[in-house]
C-alpha positions in Angstrom: 54.2 -84.7 -90.8 56.8 -83.1 -89.4 59.8 -80.1 -91.4 63.1 -80.7 -89.0 65.7 -80.1 -92.2 66.0 -75.7 -91.1 66.4 -76.8 -87.7 69.7 -78.8 -87.9 70.9 -76.3 -90.1 70.1 -73.3 -87.3 71.9 -75.6 -84.7 75.1 -75.2 -87.3 74.8 -71.5 -88.3 75.1 -70.1 -84.2 78.4 -72.1 -83.3 79.8 -70.9 -86.6 78.6 -67.4 -86.0 80.0 -67.5 -82.6 83.3 -68.4 -83.6 84.0 -65.7 -86.4 82.3 -63.8 -83.6 85.3 -65.1 -80.8 88.2 -65.1 -83.8 88.0 -62.1 -84.2 88.0 -60.2 -80.5 91.9 -62.5 -80.6 93.3 -60.8 -83.0 92.1 -57.5 -82.2 93.7 -58.6 -78.5 96.2 -59.7 -80.1 97.1 -56.8 -82.5 96.3 -54.8 -79.1 99.3 -56.3 -77.6 102.0 -55.5 -80.8 101.2 -52.1 -80.2 101.1 -52.0 -76.4 104.9 -53.5 -76.9 105.5 -51.3 -79.5 104.7 -48.4 -77.8 107.1 -49.5 -74.8 110.4 -50.7 -76.8 110.7 -47.0 -78.1 113.8 -46.5 -76.2 113.9 -42.9 -73.9 115.7 -40.2 -75.9 118.1 -37.9 -73.3 116.7 -34.4 -73.5 119.5 -31.9 -74.7 121.5 -29.7 -72.5 120.3 -26.4 -72.5 122.8 -23.2 -73.2 124.1 -20.9 -70.1 122.9 -17.3 -70.3 126.3 -16.7 -71.7 127.2 -18.9 -74.4 123.6 -17.6 -75.6 124.8 -14.6 -76.4 127.7 -15.0 -77.8 130.1 -14.5 -74.6 133.4 -15.7 -73.8 135.4 -15.6 -69.9 136.5 -12.5 -69.7 140.3 -13.6 -68.6 141.4 -17.7 -68.1 143.0 -17.3 -65.0 142.4 -14.3 -63.4 145.7 -14.8 -61.5 147.5 -13.7 -64.4 145.4 -11.2 -66.7 146.8 -8.1 -68.9 145.3 -5.1 -69.0 146.2 -4.5 -72.7 144.1 -8.0 -73.7 141.1 -7.0 -72.0 141.1 -3.0 -73.6 138.8 -3.3 -76.7 136.1 -5.3 -74.6 136.3 -1.9 -72.1 137.0 0.3 -75.3 133.5 -1.0 -76.6 131.6 -0.4 -73.7 133.0 3.6 -73.4 132.1 3.6 -76.9 128.9 2.7 -75.9 128.0 5.0 -72.6 129.4 7.4 -75.3 130.3 7.7 -79.6 133.1 10.4 -78.7 135.2 8.1 -75.5 138.9 8.3 -75.7 141.5 7.4 -73.1 143.0 9.2 -69.9 144.2 6.5 -67.8 144.9 2.9 -66.7 145.5 1.8 -63.6 146.4 -1.9 -62.6 147.7 -3.4 -59.0 149.1 -5.5 -58.3 151.5 -6.2 -61.3 153.6 -9.2 -60.6 156.1 -10.2 -62.9 153.8 -8.7 -66.3 150.8 -9.7 -64.9 147.5 -9.0 -62.8 146.8 -10.8 -60.0 143.3 -10.5 -59.2 142.9 -12.9 -56.3 144.8 -10.6 -54.3 142.8 -8.5 -51.7 141.7 -5.3 -53.0 142.7 -6.1 -57.3 141.8 -3.9 -59.7 141.8 -2.9 -63.0 140.1 0.7 -63.4 140.2 2.5 -67.6 138.9 5.5 -67.2 137.4 7.3 -70.5 137.1 10.9 -71.3 134.9 13.2 -73.7 137.3 14.5 -75.9 136.8 18.5 -75.3 135.9 18.8 -79.1 132.6 17.0 -79.5 129.5 17.2 -77.6 130.2 16.9 -73.7 128.4 13.4 -71.6 127.0 15.2 -68.4 128.7 12.9 -66.7 132.6 13.5 -67.8 133.8 10.2 -67.2 133.3 6.5 -67.3 135.1 4.0 -64.7 135.3 0.8 -65.9 136.8 -1.4 -62.8 137.5 -4.9 -63.7 137.9 -7.6 -60.8 137.8 -11.2 -60.5 133.9 -10.9 -59.7 134.2 -8.9 -63.2 133.7 -6.1 -64.9 131.5 -2.5 -63.8 131.2 0.4 -65.5 129.8 3.8 -63.6 130.3 7.0 -64.3 133.7 8.9 -62.8 133.3 11.8 -60.5 137.0 12.5 -60.4 137.0 16.1 -62.5 134.7 17.2 -60.0 137.5 16.4 -57.1 139.2 19.6 -54.7 143.0 19.4 -53.9 144.7 21.3 -50.1 142.8 24.6 -49.0 139.7 23.7 -52.0 140.7 24.0 -55.2 139.0 22.7 -57.4 141.5 19.3 -59.8 141.9 19.3 -62.8 139.6 17.1 -64.8 141.7 13.4 -66.0 143.5 14.7 -69.6 143.1 12.3 -72.6 145.5 10.3 -74.1 147.0 8.4 -77.7 146.1 4.4 -76.5 149.8 3.2 -75.7 151.9 0.9 -78.5 154.2 0.1 -75.5 151.4 -2.8 -74.2 151.0 -3.4 -70.2 152.9 -6.3 -70.5 156.0 -5.0 -72.3 155.4 -1.2 -69.6 156.8 -4.1 -67.2 159.1 -6.1 -68.3 160.9 -2.5 -68.9 160.0 -2.0 -65.7 161.7 -4.9 -64.1 164.7 -4.4 -66.5 166.4 -1.1 -65.1 165.9 -2.6 -61.3 163.2 -3.8 -60.3 162.7 -7.1 -59.3 160.5 -9.2 -60.6 158.9 -11.1 -57.5 157.5 -7.4 -56.7 154.3 -6.3 -56.3 153.8 -2.9 -58.3 151.2 -0.2 -59.1 151.5 0.7 -62.9 149.2 3.7 -64.2 149.6 4.4 -67.8 148.2 8.5 -68.5 149.4 11.2 -70.4 152.5 13.7 -69.7 152.6 17.7 -70.8 151.5 17.7 -74.1 150.9 16.8 -76.5 149.3 14.2 -74.5 152.0 11.8 -74.5 151.1 8.7 -73.1 154.0 7.1 -69.8 153.8 4.3 -68.2 154.5 4.7 -64.2 155.5 2.0 -61.9 155.9 2.2 -58.3 156.4 -0.4 -55.5 154.6 0.9 -52.3 157.5 2.1 -49.8 159.8 2.1 -52.3 160.4 5.4 -53.6 163.8 4.6 -55.8 162.4 2.1 -57.3 159.8 4.7 -59.1 160.5 3.9 -62.8 158.8 6.5 -66.5 158.0 4.2 -69.2 157.0 5.9 -73.0 154.7 4.9 -73.4 155.4 4.7 -77.5 158.7 2.8 -77.1 159.5 1.9 -73.5 162.5 3.6 -73.2 163.0 4.3 -69.5 162.4 8.3 -69.5 164.9 9.5 -67.1 163.1 13.1 -64.4 165.2 16.2 -64.4 
């Protein structure tokens, strides 16, 4: 007599196992699809702009308007460069051209502001003698000055620039004093600060090319017009 029951049991088990395997595969596919969808829908983040080199160094522009530059405003930064050159650096002169109104217009051809520094005679002597810091529209440059080595007529050696006290009469005040004394405000002039006699008194000298009658000398401490005798 044949035993049939076991065969019927195996026929039922095989389709059931296949169904379980298929259901597991479908679950994996669905889960994979959800994961892929979640990755695709993640919003992109815009890259943060890299700060400029000047911003990283914390620098600020030399001037907001190159047509209206005040040399006295720039002086602290210029002096810092001079002291980095030599801790005993002292101001010798400031020369600015062209001056229109009470500011320097660096947009003009050959426009510049030149600060000259020397070393106090009682301090150690620097091998270069003097340092010139020049400001133009393009920026600030510095270089050792050869001014002490210049020679005058007949080969006579010129005296080196004399160090001078920093002006209490700032640049724009000196320019306004020159205009108040008769120099037209719309006239371009050259303004220079330097020592005048002893004991190293500083004066501003205003000059208009071709108009000697407009020359003015302004006291570097009081802004008063100095009368030559």
